[in-house]
VOVO-960403 format. One record per residue: residue in one letter; x, y, z of N, C-alpha, C in turn. Coordinates in steps of 0.05 Angstrom, whole numbers. Layout:
% residues N
   lovex      n.X      n.Y      n.Z     ca.X     ca.Y     ca.Z      c.X      c.Y      c.Z
       A        X        Y        Z        X        Y        Z        X        Y        Z
...
This chain:
% residues 428
   lovex      n.X      n.Y      n.Z     ca.X     ca.Y     ca.Z      c.X      c.Y      c.Z
       M     1544     1986     2625     1541     1959     2638     1569     1947     2645
       K     1567     1935     2667     1593     1923     2677     1595     1894     2664
       N     1621     1888     2656     1626     1865     2643     1623     1841     2666
       T     1610     1821     2655     1610     1799     2674     1626     1778     2676
       Y     1652     1783     2661     1674     1763     2659     1699     1777     2674
       N     1716     1761     2682     1741     1770     2686     1765     1762     2668
       L     1775     1783     2652     1791     1780     2631     1818     1760     2639
       R     1828     1770     2663     1854     1757     2673     1851     1726     2675
       S     1828     1720     2688     1820     1693     2686     1820     1675     2662
       I     1808     1691     2639     1807     1679     2614     1835     1677     2602
       A     1851     1696     2606     1876     1694     2598     1890     1669     2607
       A     1892     1670     2636     1901     1647     2647     1894     1619     2636
       I     1868     1615     2629     1854     1590     2621     1868     1587     2592
       A     1869     1607     2572     1883     1606     2548     1912     1594     2546
       I     1927     1605     2568     1953     1600     2571     1957     1570     2579
       G     1941     1562     2599     1939     1535     2605     1936     1516     2579
       Q     1914     1524     2563     1907     1506     2543     1929     1500     2523
       V     1945     1525     2522     1970     1522     2502     1992     1505     2516
       L     1999     1509     2541     2023     1499     2552     2016     1474     2564
       D     1990     1465     2571     1985     1439     2586     1973     1419     2562
       N     1961     1431     2546     1941     1416     2526     1952     1418     2500
       G     1976     1435     2493     1988     1432     2467     1969     1444     2445
       Q     1953     1462     2453     1935     1479     2430     1946     1504     2424
       S     1943     1515     2399     1952     1535     2393     1933     1562     2401
       L     1948     1584     2407     1929     1606     2412     1909     1615     2393
       S     1916     1609     2364     1898     1616     2344     1872     1596     2345
       T     1873     1572     2358     1851     1555     2363     1835     1563     2385
       V     1852     1569     2407     1838     1572     2434     1826     1603     2438
       L     1838     1622     2426     1826     1651     2428     1800     1652     2416
       P     1792     1644     2392     1769     1651     2383     1743     1639     2398
       E     1750     1618     2410     1730     1602     2430     1727     1619     2452
       L     1744     1625     2467     1744     1642     2495     1739     1670     2491
       Q     1737     1683     2462     1735     1709     2461     1701     1713     2452
       R     1688     1695     2449     1656     1697     2435     1639     1720     2454
       N     1643     1721     2480     1626     1740     2493     1642     1767     2503
       I     1662     1771     2489     1679     1792     2502     1677     1818     2486
       N     1677     1841     2494     1675     1865     2475     1702     1868     2463
       D     1699     1884     2437     1725     1887     2422     1748     1895     2437
       K     1744     1917     2456     1769     1931     2466     1781     1908     2484
       D     1766     1890     2498     1776     1870     2518     1790     1848     2498
       K     1780     1843     2477     1790     1826     2456     1820     1832     2450
       S     1828     1857     2446     1850     1865     2442     1868     1859     2465
       L     1860     1870     2487     1874     1862     2513     1881     1834     2520
       L     1862     1817     2517     1862     1791     2520     1885     1780     2500
       Q     1885     1787     2475     1907     1779     2455     1934     1792     2467
       E     1933     1813     2472     1961     1827     2482     1975     1812     2508
       I     1956     1804     2525     1967     1791     2551     1975     1762     2543
       C     1959     1745     2527     1966     1719     2521     1989     1716     2508
       F     1990     1735     2485     2014     1734     2466     2042     1743     2487
       G     2036     1764     2498     2059     1774     2517     2072     1753     2537
       V     2049     1742     2551     2057     1720     2567     2078     1697     2554
       L     2066     1691     2533     2081     1665     2517     2110     1677     2503
       R     2109     1703     2497     2133     1714     2490     2153     1714     2512
       Y     2148     1721     2534     2164     1721     2558     2164     1702     2580
       L     2151     1678     2569     2145     1657     2590     2173     1649     2606
       P     2195     1642     2597     2217     1634     2614     2224     1657     2636
       K     2224     1683     2629     2228     1704     2647     2209     1705     2669
       L     2182     1699     2661     2160     1703     2682     2162     1677     2700
       E     2167     1655     2687     2174     1629     2704     2196     1634     2729
       W     2215     1646     2713     2240     1648     2736     2232     1670     2759
       F     2219     1690     2750     2210     1708     2772     2193     1693     2792
       I     2174     1678     2782     2154     1659     2800     2172     1647     2820
       N     2192     1634     2808     2212     1615     2823     2222     1626     2843
       Q     2230     1652     2840     2247     1670     2862     2226     1678     2883
       L     2201     1678     2876     2182     1691     2897     2165     1671     2912
       M     2165     1645     2903     2149     1626     2914     2166     1602     2921
       D     2160     1591     2945     2177     1567     2952     2171     1544     2934
       K     2144     1536     2932     2140     1517     2910     2117     1526     2894
       P     2118     1517     2865     2100     1527     2845     2070     1512     2853
       L     2051     1527     2841     2028     1515     2843     2021     1492     2820
       T     2013     1471     2826     2013     1450     2807     1985     1437     2810
       G     1980     1416     2791     1951     1404     2793     1928     1421     2786
       K     1908     1417     2801     1886     1436     2797     1890     1461     2800
       Q     1911     1470     2814     1916     1499     2819     1934     1509     2798
       R     1938     1495     2775     1959     1504     2756     1953     1530     2741
       T     1922     1533     2737     1915     1558     2725     1920     1581     2741
       L     1925     1579     2768     1930     1600     2785     1960     1609     2783
       H     1978     1589     2773     2004     1595     2767     2004     1609     2743
       Y     1986     1606     2726     1987     1625     2700     1977     1651     2707
       L     1957     1652     2724     1945     1677     2732     1966     1695     2744
       I     1986     1685     2761     2004     1699     2773     2025     1713     2751
       M     2031     1695     2727     2045     1705     2706     2030     1728     2691
       V     2005     1724     2689     1987     1746     2678     1991     1772     2694
       G     1991     1772     2718     1997     1793     2736     2023     1810     2734
       I     2043     1791     2737     2071     1799     2733     2077     1812     2705
       Y     2065     1799     2681     2068     1808     2655     2056     1839     2651
       Q     2030     1843     2664     2019     1865     2665     2034     1890     2678
       L     2047     1881     2700     2066     1899     2716     2087     1908     2701
       L     2100     1891     2685     2125     1893     2671     2121     1907     2644
       Y     2102     1898     2628     2101     1905     2601     2077     1919     2589
       T     2057     1928     2607     2035     1943     2600     2034     1969     2612
       R     2014     1986     2600     2009     2012     2611     1986     2009     2631
       I     1976     1986     2640     1953     1986     2657     1963     1998     2686
       P     1949     2015     2696     1957     2025     2723     1959     2001     2743
       A     1983     1997     2759     1989     1974     2779     1966     1966     2795
       H     1949     1987     2804     1929     1979     2824     1909     1965     2811
       A     1906     1973     2788     1879     1960     2768     1889     1932     2762
       A     1913     1929     2752     1928     1903     2745     1923     1882     2767
       L     1933     1894     2791     1932     1877     2814     1904     1869     2823
       A     1886     1887     2824     1860     1883     2830     1848     1859     2813
       E     1848     1869     2789     1834     1848     2770     1847     1821     2768
       T     1872     1820     2775     1885     1793     2773     1878     1777     2799
       V     1878     1788     2821     1870     1776     2848     1842     1765     2843
       N     1825     1786     2831     1798     1776     2827     1793     1752     2808
       G     1815     1747     2791     1813     1725     2777     1811     1698     2792
       A     1822     1697     2815     1824     1676     2832     1794     1668     2836
       V     1778     1686     2841     1750     1683     2850     1734     1669     2824
       A     1742     1684     2799     1728     1672     2772     1737     1648     2770
       L     1760     1640     2776     1770     1611     2772     1762     1591     2799
       K     1744     1601     2815     1733     1587     2835     1753     1579     2858
       R     1772     1596     2860     1796     1590     2880     1794     1619     2902
       P     1773     1626     2908     1775     1651     2925     1799     1648     2950
       Q     1799     1626     2961     1819     1624     2980     1847     1629     2973
       L     1853     1630     2950     1878     1635     2939     1883     1665     2930
       K     1865     1683     2941     1866     1709     2933     1890     1721     2947
       G     1894     1714     2972     1914     1723     2987     1941     1720     2979
       L     1946     1698     2970     1972     1683     2963     1980     1703     2937
       I     1962     1699     2917     1963     1715     2890     1972     1744     2895
       N     1959     1756     2913     1963     1782     2922     1988     1789     2934
       G     1996     1768     2953     2024     1769     2963     2048     1766     2945
       V     2045     1748     2928     2065     1743     2907     2067     1770     2889
       L     2048     1776     2881     2048     1804     2861     2061     1829     2877
       R     2050     1835     2901     2062     1855     2915     2090     1849     2922
       S     2099     1824     2928     2128     1820     2929     2142     1827     2903
       F     2132     1821     2883     2146     1825     2858     2149     1856     2855
       Q     2130     1871     2862     2131     1900     2855     2150     1910     2875
       R     2152     1901     2897     2175     1911     2919     2201     1905     2905
       Q     2209     1882     2900     2235     1868     2891     2240     1871     2859
       Q     2221     1885     2846     2226     1884     2816     2253     1892     2807
       E     2264     1913     2819     2291     1923     2804     2313     1899     2810
       Q     2311     1889     2836     2336     1873     2842     2331     1848     2826
       L     2304     1836     2821     2300     1816     2807     2308     1816     2778
       E     2303     1838     2766     2308     1844     2737     2339     1845     2735
       E     2354     1857     2754     2384     1855     2754     2394     1829     2753
       R     2381     1810     2771     2392     1784     2774     2384     1768     2747
       N     2362     1772     2740     2356     1760     2713     2375     1762     2689
       I     2390     1786     2689     2404     1790     2662     2426     1770     2663
       N     2437     1757     2678     2458     1736     2672     2446     1709     2672
       N     2417     1707     2667     2404     1680     2668     2398     1675     2641
       N     2399     1647     2632     2391     1638     2607     2362     1644     2596
       S     2345     1649     2617     2317     1654     2611     2316     1680     2593
       Q     2339     1700     2594     2335     1725     2582     2330     1723     2552
       Y     2335     1698     2539     2335     1691     2511     2306     1684     2504
       L     2289     1680     2525     2265     1672     2520     2257     1648     2502
       H     2277     1625     2497     2269     1612     2478     2280     1583     2492
       P     2264     1559     2487     2273     1534     2499     2300     1527     2489
       T     2312     1512     2506     2340     1505     2501     2344     1489     2475
       W     2324     1471     2467     2335     1456     2443     2337     1474     2417
       L     2315     1495     2415     2313     1512     2397     2340     1531     2395
       L     2350     1539     2418     2372     1558     2422     2395     1541     2406
       K     2397     1515     2416     2420     1499     2404     2420     1496     2372
       R     2397     1491     2365     2394     1492     2334     2400     1516     2319
       L     2391     1540     2329     2396     1563     2321     2424     1572     2319
       Q     2439     1562     2343     2466     1569     2345     2485     1551     2327
       N     2477     1527     2321     2490     1509     2304     2487     1516     2274
       A     2460     1527     2270     2459     1531     2241     2468     1562     2231
       Y     2464     1578     2257     2474     1605     2246     2493     1616     2271
       P     2517     1609     2270     2535     1617     2292     2540     1647     2295
       D     2536     1661     2271     2543     1684     2275     2514     1705     2279
       E     2494     1695     2271     2469     1710     2269     2446     1698     2290
       W     2451     1680     2304     2432     1668     2321     2420     1689     2342
       K     2438     1706     2353     2430     1725     2372     2411     1745     2358
       A     2417     1753     2334     2395     1774     2320     2371     1759     2314
       I     2372     1732     2308     2347     1715     2301     2330     1720     2330
       V     2343     1710     2348     2327     1707     2377     2316     1738     2382
       E     2331     1758     2380     2321     1784     2383     2298     1790     2370
       A     2298     1787     2342     2276     1791     2323     2252     1773     2333
       N     2257     1747     2340     2238     1732     2348     2222     1745     2376
       N     2233     1755     2389     2225     1765     2414     2207     1797     2412
       Q     2213     1807     2392     2196     1834     2382     2166     1825     2377
       R     2151     1852     2380     2123     1850     2371     2126     1853     2340
       P     2110     1838     2326     2113     1836     2299     2102     1863     2283
       P     2115     1873     2261     2104     1895     2248     2077     1888     2232
       M     2067     1907     2224     2040     1901     2208     2045     1911     2179
       W     2050     1888     2162     2052     1893     2137     2024     1889     2118
       L     2020     1906     2099     1997     1904     2080     2008     1899     2053
       R     1990     1883     2035     1995     1884     2006     1976     1897     1991
       A     1983     1919     1979     1964     1936     1964     1956     1919     1941
       N     1930     1918     1937     1918     1900     1915     1925     1914     1889
       S     1939     1909     1870     1952     1921     1844     1927     1925     1823
       Q     1905     1909     1829     1879     1912     1811     1866     1940     1818
       H     1869     1949     1841     1854     1977     1852     1874     2001     1852
       N     1898     1995     1867     1920     2016     1870     1947     2005     1872
       S     1963     2021     1865     1996     2017     1868     1998     2018     1897
       A     2022     2009     1904     2030     2011     1933     2031     2041     1944
       S     2042     2058     1925     2045     2086     1930     2019     2100     1930
       Q     2001     2091     1917     1973     2107     1914     1960     2096     1941
       Y     1962     2070     1949     1949     2064     1973     1960     2076     1998
       Q     1988     2079     1995     2001     2096     2017     1992     2124     2025
       Q     1983     2135     1998     1973     2164     1997     1942     2162     2012
       L     1927     2143     2009     1903     2140     2017     1905     2136     2049
       L     1926     2120     2056     1929     2115     2087     1939     2143     2098
       E     1952     2160     2084     1965     2184     2094     1944     2200     2100
       E     1920     2203     2081     1898     2220     2085     1881     2215     2109
       I     1883     2192     2121     1866     2184     2143     1886     2182     2165
       G     1908     2192     2166     1931     2194     2187     1943     2172     2194
       I     1944     2152     2178     1963     2129     2182     1987     2129     2165
       T     2009     2128     2181     2037     2132     2169     2047     2105     2163
       S     2064     2098     2140     2074     2078     2132     2099     2079     2118
       Q     2110     2058     2110     2136     2058     2093     2130     2037     2069
       L     2141     2046     2043     2141     2025     2025     2166     2008     2025
       H     2160     1984     2015     2187     1964     2016     2205     1971     1990
       P     2229     1972     1991     2246     1978     1968     2246     1961     1943
       T     2241     1933     1948     2239     1915     1926     2214     1897     1923
       H     2195     1896     1943     2173     1881     1940     2150     1902     1933
       P     2138     1901     1907     2128     1924     1897     2099     1930     1911
       S     2088     1909     1922     2061     1918     1938     2062     1920     1963
       A     2085     1918     1976     2085     1914     2007     2087     1943     2019
       I     2071     1945     2041     2069     1970     2057     2074     1963     2089
       C     2091     1976     2102     2095     1970     2129     2083     1995     2147
       L     2064     1989     2162     2050     2006     2179     2068     2015     2201
       S     2069     2040     2208     2084     2051     2231     2077     2038     2257
       E     2049     2036     2257     2034     2025     2280     2012     2001     2272
       P     2011     1981     2286     1988     1965     2278     1963     1975     2280
       T     1947     1974     2263     1915     1983     2268     1894     1964     2260
       S     1874     1969     2264     1846     1949     2259     1842     1953     2230
       V     1837     1929     2216     1830     1928     2193     1807     1945     2180
       T     1790     1945     2203     1764     1967     2197     1773     1994     2188
       K     1795     1999     2198     1803     2030     2191     1819     2034     2164
       L     1827     2009     2151     1840     2009     2125     1822     2018     2103
       P     1829     2034     2086     1815     2045     2065     1808     2020     2045
       G     1782     2019     2040     1772     1999     2020     1780     1972     2029
       F     1783     1965     2052     1789     1936     2062     1772     1918     2054
       E     1743     1925     2058     1726     1901     2052     1720     1901     2023
       Q     1727     1919     2009     1725     1919     1979     1750     1903     1965
       G     1769     1895     1985     1791     1878     1974     1813     1896     1962
       W     1817     1921     1973     1840     1942     1966     1865     1933     1976
       S     1863     1919     1998     1886     1911     2012     1887     1884     2029
       T     1909     1871     2036     1907     1848     2052     1928     1850     2069
       V     1925     1842     2097     1944     1835     2116     1963     1814     2107
       Q     1992     1819     2101     2008     1797     2096     2034     1804     2101
       D     2051     1789     2112     2080     1801     2120     2096     1801     2094
       V     2114     1816     2090     2129     1822     2064     2142     1797     2053
       S     2153     1782     2071     2170     1757     2064     2148     1737     2052
       A     2125     1732     2060     2102     1717     2049     2097     1724     2023
       Q     2097     1751     2020     2091     1764     1993     2110     1754     1970
       G     2136     1749     1980     2155     1741     1960     2146     1713     1945
       C     2125     1699     1955     2121     1671     1943     2113     1674     1917
       A     2086     1689     1918     2075     1692     1891     2089     1711     1870
       E     2107     1728     1882     2126     1748     1866     2144     1722     1846
       L     2155     1709     1864     2175     1687     1854     2160     1665     1833
       L     2137     1659     1840     2121     1642     1823     2113     1654     1793
       E     2112     1680     1792     2109     1696     1768     2082     1684     1754
       P     2059     1681     1761     2038     1672     1750     2029     1688     1724
       R     2019     1673     1708     2008     1691     1681     1980     1679     1679
       D     1964     1697     1662     1934     1692     1657     1933     1666     1641
       N     1910     1654     1646     1905     1632     1629     1923     1601     1636
       E     1937     1606     1656     1958     1583     1663     1939     1566     1684
       N     1944     1541     1685     1935     1522     1709     1953     1524     1728
       I     1948     1535     1753     1964     1540     1776     1953     1523     1801
       L     1972     1509     1813     1962     1495     1837     1979     1512     1860
       D     1960     1519     1881     1967     1530     1907     1962     1508     1926
       L     1986     1495     1935     1985     1469     1954     1992     1482     1982
       C     1975     1470     1998     1976     1479     2029     1968     1508     2031
       A     1942     1513     2018     1936     1542     2013     1924     1559     2034
       A     1915     1546     2054     1900     1561     2077     1924     1579     2093
       P     1913     1602     2101     1887     1618     2098     1881     1628     2072
       G     1900     1629     2053     1888     1641     2029     1903     1666     2018
       G     1923     1675     2038     1938     1701     2028     1951     1699     2000
       K     1963     1675     1998     1980     1670     1972     1965     1662     1948
       T     1942     1650     1954     1923     1644     1932     1911     1671     1918
       T     1904     1688     1937     1893     1717     1928     1913     1732     1916
       H     1937     1729     1927     1961     1744     1914     1966     1736     1885
       I     1965     1706     1881     1968     1698     1855     1948     1710     1832
       L     1922     1714     1843     1901     1724     1826     1898     1753     1825
       E     1915     1766     1841     1919     1795     1837     1938     1799     1816
       L     1963     1780     1815     1982     1782     1790     1972     1772     1768
       A     1952     1751     1765     1944     1738     1741     1913     1732     1745
       P     1896     1753     1743     1868     1752     1747     1853     1727     1734
       K     1865     1726     1709     1853     1702     1691     1864     1676     1691
       A     1880     1669     1713     1892     1646     1717     1874     1625     1729
       N     1877     1601     1723     1858     1577     1735     1871     1570     1758
       V     1864     1576     1780     1879     1571     1804     1862     1546     1822
       L     1878     1528     1828     1870     1505     1845     1880     1511     1873
       A     1865     1515     1893     1874     1515     1924     1867     1493     1937
       V     1890     1479     1944     1885     1456     1962     1898     1457     1991
       D     1883     1448     2010     1894     1447     2034     1882     1421     2052
       I     1895     1413     2070     1886     1385     2082     1864     1392     2104
       D     1865     1419     2115     1849     1424     2137     1824     1438     2127
       E     1800     1423     2127     1776     1434     2120     1767     1457     2128
       N     1768     1461     2159     1767     1484     2175     1777     1510     2164
       R     1808     1508     2156     1823     1530     2150     1814     1537     2122
       L     1802     1519     2107     1793     1528     2079     1773     1550     2077
       K     1757     1549     2102     1736     1568     2101     1749     1597     2097
       R     1772     1602     2109     1787     1626     2111     1794     1633     2080
       V     1801     1612     2067     1813     1615     2037     1786     1628     2019
       K     1763     1617     2028     1738     1622     2014     1730     1653     2022
       E     1733     1658     2047     1725     1685     2057     1743     1707     2042
       N     1771     1700     2042     1791     1718     2028     1783     1720     1997
       L     1778     1698     1988     1769     1701     1958     1745     1719     1953
       S     1724     1715     1969     1699     1731     1966     1704     1760     1975
       R     1719     1767     1993     1729     1793     1998     1744     1810     1979
       L     1756     1794     1959     1771     1807     1943     1757     1800     1913
       Q     1730     1786     1910     1717     1782     1888     1735     1767     1872
       Q     1744     1745     1877     1763     1731     1857     1750     1702     1856
       H     1762     1688     1838     1749     1659     1838     1771     1640     1835
       A     1774     1618     1851     1788     1598     1850     1776     1571     1857
       T     1784     1551     1848     1768     1524     1856     1785     1516     1882
       V     1767     1514     1905     1779     1506     1932     1773     1477     1940
       I     1789     1461     1945     1784     1432     1952     1803     1423     1979
       Q     1789     1407     1993     1805     1392     2014     1817     1369     2004
       G     1848     1370     2010     1862     1348     2000     1887     1342     2014
       D     1896     1318     2010     1923     1316     2022     1949     1317     2002
       G     1966     1334     2011     1987     1339     1992     2007     1313     1982
       T     2005     1293     2002     2020     1267     1995     2004     1251     1977
       K     1976     1259     1971     1963     1238     1952     1947     1257     1933
       P     1962     1270     1913     1952     1284     1895     1933     1269     1876
       E     1940     1241     1874     1924     1228     1857     1890     1228     1864
       E     1887     1233     1887     1858     1231     1899     1846     1260     1889
       W     1862     1281     1884     1843     1308     1875     1851     1321     1851
       A     1877     1313     1840     1886     1325     1816     1872     1316     1791
       H     1864     1289     1795     1855     1275     1769     1865     1280     1747
       G     1893     1277     1748     1910     1272     1723     1916     1300     1714
       Q     1907     1321     1724     1913     1349     1715     1941     1354     1715
       Q     1953     1369     1698     1983     1376     1695     1983     1410     1698
       F     2000     1418     1715     2001     1448     1721     2023     1463     1710
       D     2017     1488     1700     2039     1506     1692     2056     1515     1715
       R     2045     1519     1737     2059     1529     1758     2050     1517     1784
       I     2065     1510     1804     2058     1500     1832     2071     1517     1854
       L     2053     1528     1872     2065     1538     1895     2059     1521     1919
       L     2079     1510     1928     2080     1489     1953     2092     1506     1976
       D     2075     1516     1993     2080     1530     2017     2078     1508     2040
       A     2099     1490     2044     2100     1467     2054     2097     1469     2088
       P     2084     1451     2098     2079     1450     2127     2104     1450     2140
       C     2113     1466     2162     2141     1469     2172     2139     1473     2198
       S     2164     1478     2206     2162     1484     2238     2155     1513     2247
       A     2152     1530     2225     2141     1558     2232     2161     1573     2250
       T     2188     1565     2251     2206     1579     2265     2213     1606     2258
       G     2206     1612     2231     2209     1639     2222     2189     1660     2230
       V     2166     1653     2242     2147     1669     2251     2141     1670     2279
       I     2159     1663     2294     2154     1663     2324     2147     1690     2337
       R     2155     1713     2324     2146     1738     2336     2115     1741     2329
       R     2103     1727     2308     2076     1732     2305     2062     1710     2321
       H     2073     1687     2324     2061     1665     2341     2078     1657     2361
       P     2083     1668     2384     2101     1662     2407     2095     1633     2417
       D     2070     1624     2416     2065     1598     2427     2080     1576     2411
       I     2088     1580     2385     2110     1562     2374     2131     1552     2387
       K     2141     1570     2405     2167     1564     2422     2159     1542     2436
       W     2137     1541     2446     2127     1520     2471     2112     1495     2459
       L     2101     1501     2434     2086     1474     2421     2104     1459     2406
       R     2126     1469     2396     2144     1452     2382     2162     1436     2397
       R     2172     1415     2389     2189     1399     2402     2212     1394     2381
       D     2239     1384     2391     2258     1377     2375     2255     1358     2352
       S     2242     1338     2363     2235     1316     2344     2216     1320     2319
       D     2200     1343     2324     2184     1354     2302     2200     1362     2276
       I     2223     1367     2281     2239     1380     2256     2241     1355     2236
       N     2251     1332     2247     2256     1308     2228     2230     1298     2217
       E     2206     1297     2233     2181     1291     2222     2173     1308     2198
       L     2176     1337     2201     2165     1352     2184     2183     1353     2159
       T     2210     1344     2165     2226     1344     2138     2218     1320     2119
       E     2210     1301     2137     2201     1275     2119     2177     1281     2105
       L     2157     1293     2117     2130     1303     2105     2132     1318     2084
       Q     2153     1338     2085     2158     1357     2065     2168     1344     2036
       S     2187     1326     2044     2200     1311     2023     2177     1292     2008
       Q     2159     1282     2022     2137     1262     2014     2118     1283     1993
       I     2110     1305     2003     2095     1323     1987     2109     1331     1961
       L     2135     1339     1963     2151     1349     1941     2153     1329     1920
       E     2157     1301     1929     2160     1279     1914     2132     1274     1899
       S     2109     1273     1915     2089     1267     1904     2073     1285     1882
       V     2084     1314     1886     2069     1331     1868     2081     1338     1843
       W     2112     1332     1843     2129     1338     1821     2118     1327     1796
       P     2108     1301     1795     2098     1290     1771     2075     1309     1754
       Y     2061     1324     1776     2039     1341     1766     2047     1362     1755
       L     2071     1370     1750     2082     1399     1741     2091     1393     1711
       K     2080     1410     1692     2085     1410     1666     2114     1409     1659
       I     2126     1396     1634     2153     1402     1631     2159     1431     1624
       G     2180     1443     1632     2181     1474     1629     2166     1487     1650
       G     2153     1474     1668     2134     1490     1691     2154     1498     1713
       T     2143     1514     1730     2156     1526     1754     2144     1516     1778
       L     2162     1503     1797     2150     1499     1825     2165     1513     1845
       V     2148     1532     1860     2164     1548     1881     2155     1532     1907
       Y     2181     1523     1921     2177     1511     1950     2184     1532     1969
       A     2162     1534     1986     2169     1557     2008     2162     1549     2034
       T     2177     1557     2055     2170     1551     2082     2168     1577     2099
       C     2159     1578     2125     2162     1603     2140     2182     1590     2165
       S     2203     1576     2153     2221     1563     2176     2248     1575     2169
       V     2264     1573     2191     2296     1578     2190     2313     1555     2191
       M     2298     1532     2192     2321     1507     2198     2327     1494     2166
       P     2354     1496     2166     2365     1487     2144     2353     1458     2133
       E     2349     1441     2151     2338     1414     2144     2311     1413     2129
       E     2297     1435     2134     2269     1437     2122     2274     1456     2097
       N     2296     1470     2093     2302     1487     2071     2321     1478     2053
       S     2344     1491     2051     2367     1487     2034     2373     1455     2033
       L     2377     1445     2055     2384     1417     2054     2361     1398     2040
       Q     2338     1406     2045     2312     1394     2030     2316     1396     2004
       I     2320     1417     1990     2324     1425     1964     2348     1410     1950
       Q     2375     1412     1969     2395     1397     1957     2390     1367     1952
       K     2375     1358     1972     2368     1324     1972     2350     1324     1946
       F     2329     1339     1943     2311     1331     1922     2327     1337     1893
       L     2344     1355     1890     2358     1358     1864     2374     1337     1862
       A     2388     1325     1884     2404     1301     1879     2392     1278     1866
       K     2364     1278     1873     2346     1255     1864     2334     1258     1836
       H     2332     1283     1828     2315     1290     1804     2335     1304     1783
       S     2342     1289     1762     2358     1299     1741     2338     1323     1724
       D     2313     1317     1726     2295     1335     1714     2286     1360     1726
       A     2304     1368     1749     2295     1391     1766     2323     1411     1763
       V     2317     1435     1761     2338     1453     1765     2331     1475     1777
       L     2347     1491     1794     2338     1515     1809     2340     1538     1787
       N     2323     1557     1789     2323     1580     1773     2321     1606     1789
       D     2333     1607     1808     2331     1633     1823     2358     1649     1830
       G     2378     1639     1818     2402     1653     1822     2418     1641     1849
       T     2405     1621     1859     2424     1609     1884     2427     1583     1880
       T     2444     1571     1899     2455     1542     1896     2435     1524     1912
       A     2419     1534     1930     2397     1516     1945     2374     1533     1957
       G     2368     1554     1943     2345     1568     1950     2353     1594     1967
       L     2330     1613     1973     2339     1635     1988     2328     1634     2016
       Q     2348     1638     2035     2337     1637     2065     2337     1665     2073
       I     2313     1675     2084     2307     1703     2098     2309     1698     2129
       L     2324     1713     2140     2321     1713     2171     2302     1729     2179
       P     2289     1726     2203     2270     1747     2213     2287     1770     2223
       N     2277     1794     2217     2292     1819     2219     2272     1841     2232
       T     2283     1851     2255     2270     1872     2272     2256     1892     2252
       T     2271     1900     2234     2255     1922     2215     2243     1912     2194
       G     2247     1885     2184     2235     1875     2160     2215     1853     2163
       G     2221     1836     2147     2198     1811     2145     2206     1792     2164
       D     2188     1767     2162     2192     1743     2178     2211     1727     2166
       G     2219     1704     2183     2234     1684     2167     2221     1669     2152
       F     2235     1665     2125     2224     1652     2103     2246     1642     2088
       F     2233     1618     2072     2253     1605     2050     2235     1603     2025
       Y     2254     1606     2004     2241     1600     1978     2262     1587     1959
       A     2251     1568     1940     2268     1557     1921     2249     1555     1898
       R     2260     1563     1874     2246     1563     1848     2258     1541     1828
       L     2239     1519     1827     2249     1495     1810     2236     1497     1782
       I     2250     1491     1764     2245     1488     1737     2245     1459     1727
       K     2221     1446     1714     2222     1420     1707     2233     1419     1675
       L     2257     1404     1674     2263     1396     1649     2256     1372     1636
       A     2258     1368     1607     2249     1346     1593     2270     1324     1604
       N     2266     1301     1612     2281     1279     1621     2298     1272     1597
């Protein structure tokens, strides 16, 4: 049966919702994918993520090929042209098929009169591709990041910024966390090997396995029974650093989508875990993850800056605060972050993190551990945030062998960008 939808026009709509309406792909795609078959779902994802990864380069090519850009009501057609160029450059789709489907996208978008224009631009690109790519090498768009973000990275990491940018522009590796309640990482690796999936173990993270090629979770041994979870190796460091113990009261704050909650319970199955997040919708994912792993935690919707509304005076042995952040460490997983974030967001987020940290500190028992974590690479959100907190709190001390926490930078062969600091509460 022939599909009744045009995938390229759906991709153009999704990209428009991100760039013009400020929505994230993770919000937009589930809506648009409802009536699409599984094979096409992954192609739609590949195209949308790819276009947003290479956006400045694609924009530059279009500017060379057109006298004036398509604007206003025709803006979606501009994104359709990007979809076409992306396929010609970065996918194995035969050029004739990519062209035909993209040009037909104009009909699906109710602009049949622009088919000729789209066809013309894409064919010009095909003819001039080599010269255009050569000219693009000396252009700033090759870094594929907005100027404000490049400047911040250059200031914070004068020697490493190029490596960070390069890692951000890669496709992300797929990391698994083997559930130690079922199998060790090496036992699970063996199970993967038996069905032809090759992988590497991480030298220091005991449960982390990196797949040589990303694969569907439906192919993973015992996935539905909770034998493994998809989680980046850097994110796995949070629960490891927290060192949860059975029978302790543990707060997982900003817990959605639940990867860290379930990791805490794998390490300490009898811990009393309270998982709190401000987003009611994303808490559904926490519940789904707990259910798949057959674990129990108390899950509630709550604001991290107002623990008095949901903690009911309870004191915790350990708190994991995975603070809301700029997510500048996970750009390779979410390339839309580059275009959704603004320079001014960093100061606003820093203020919010500080409020949450201050609000929740009184709920930690004396002698208790708080792990502060972000998936950001911005010093303002990370080491500077912790230095500021320590300067204000004589009852807080760092306990991870660092002076202001541990910053992990995104790495082409390793994990995402992440930051952790482990604080211990002293008697005043």
